[in-house]
N, C-alpha and C positions, 0 to 999 in steps of 0.2 A: 113778361113771363116767357121763359125759354121752353121750347118743346122737349118732351121726353123722348129721346131716340136712343135706340141701342147702337153700339158701335157698328154692328153688322148693317143696320139700316143706313147709317151715314156712309159706310163704304159703298153700298149699292147705289145710293144717291150720287156719290162722286163718280162712279163708273158710268151711270146713266148720263150725267151732265157732260162728262168728257165725250161720250158718244154723240150727244146732241151738238156739242161744239164742233166736232169733226164733220158731222153731216152739214151743219150750217156753213162751215168753212168751204166744203166742196161745192155746195149749192151757190154760194155767194162769191166764189172766186178768190178766197183767201188762201195764202200759201201754208199757213199753220193754224191749227185749231186754237192755239194759245193767243193768237192776235185778234181773234174775233171778238168784238165788243158784245157784252151781255145783251144789249138791246137788239143787236142783229140776231142773236140766237133766239131770243124771245119772239121776235117778229117771224123768224123762220118756223118755229114750233107752232105759233098761232096760225100761220098760213097752211100748215099741214094738219090742223086739228080735225077736219072731217075724216081723215084717214085713220085716226086713232080711236080705239075703244074708250069707253068711259074710264075704266080703271087705268089704262095706259096714260090717258090725259092727266089723271090725278097724280100718277107717279112722276110724270114729266114736270108738272107744275112744282111739286115738292122738291124734285131734284134741282130744278133751276133756282128755287128760293135758297136751298142749302148752298148751292154753288155760289150764288151772289154773296151770301153771308161769309163764305170761306174766302172769297176774293176781297173782303173788306169793304163791301158796299151795303152795310146794314140800312142806311137811309134810303138807298136805291131799292133795296129789297122791300122795304115797307111802302115807299111812295111810287116806285116804278114797277117792279115785277109783279107785286101783288095787285096793283091797280090794273096793269095790263092783263094779267091772267084771271082777274075776277070780274072782268067786264061782263055784263049780263048776257051778251050775245055768245060769249065764250064758255059759259058755265056748263 
């Protein structure tokens, strides 16, 4: 089942995901946010989780799921990002 999202929501998710990729690129020493693997971005976001409010965390999780789907990683999105971001410690 596909989620019901407004185009405005998808645009916001894309902006958030690009921002997270840029932050992860700077933190991990990549020259371009476009070259950062999604797993690196996920690890970066998880490492910063204590700094985020509950709502910010939910927004970032959804933005990264959407970003992974847009990059053509639906299987990773289900088996990778969702599992990493739904770990009981991280909820």
